[in-house]
C-alpha positions in Angstrom: 93.9 115.8 103.3 94.3 119.2 104.7 94.5 120.9 108.1 91.0 122.3 107.9 88.6 121.7 105.1 85.4 123.2 103.8 82.4 120.8 103.6 83.3 120.1 99.9 86.8 118.9 101.0 88.7 121.9 99.8 91.5 123.2 102.1 90.7 126.6 103.6 93.9 128.0 102.1 92.9 127.0 98.5 91.7 129.9 96.4 88.3 128.7 95.0 88.6 130.6 91.8 92.3 130.2 90.9 92.5 126.8 92.5 95.9 127.5 94.0 97.3 127.8 97.5 97.0 131.2 99.1 99.8 130.5 101.7 102.2 128.5 99.4 105.4 130.2 100.6 104.4 129.8 104.3 102.5 126.5 104.0 102.6 124.0 106.9 105.0 121.0 106.8 102.0 118.7 106.1 101.6 120.5 102.8 105.3 121.0 102.0 106.0 117.3 102.3 103.1 116.2 100.1 103.0 113.7 98.3 106.0 112.1 100.2 104.0 110.9 103.1 104.7 107.4 104.5 101.1 106.3 103.5 101.8 107.2 99.9 105.2 105.6 99.8 104.1 102.3 101.4 103.9 100.5 98.0 103.9 101.1 94.3 100.1 100.7 94.4 99.8 103.4 97.0 102.0 105.8 95.0 100.0 105.1 91.8 96.7 105.9 93.6 98.2 109.1 94.9 99.7 110.1 91.5 96.3 109.5 89.8 94.8 112.4 91.8 97.8 114.7 92.0 98.8 116.5 88.7 102.3 117.2 90.0 103.2 113.6 90.7 105.6 111.8 88.3 106.6 115.1 86.7 109.8 117.2 87.0 113.3 116.1 87.7 114.0 112.7 89.3 116.5 113.0 92.2 118.7 110.2 93.6 118.2 109.2 97.3 121.6 110.9 98.0 120.4 114.2 96.5 117.1 114.0 98.4 119.1 113.5 101.7 121.3 116.6 100.9 118.2 118.8 100.2 
């Protein structure tokens, strides 16, 4: 899901050749909070479905809920 998409579903800010965001440092909150949207956190099944299509999910450092609150 993106703010505005091309007919193929790609976000208008996605570089079609490099496949990366062209406004990454100034991206909207919708993008900055992905994948931690309520719909993705609703259940383990929802998270698994999201993670299956997102290469960044389930990678990197795991933070405690306290650390997330601080950040």
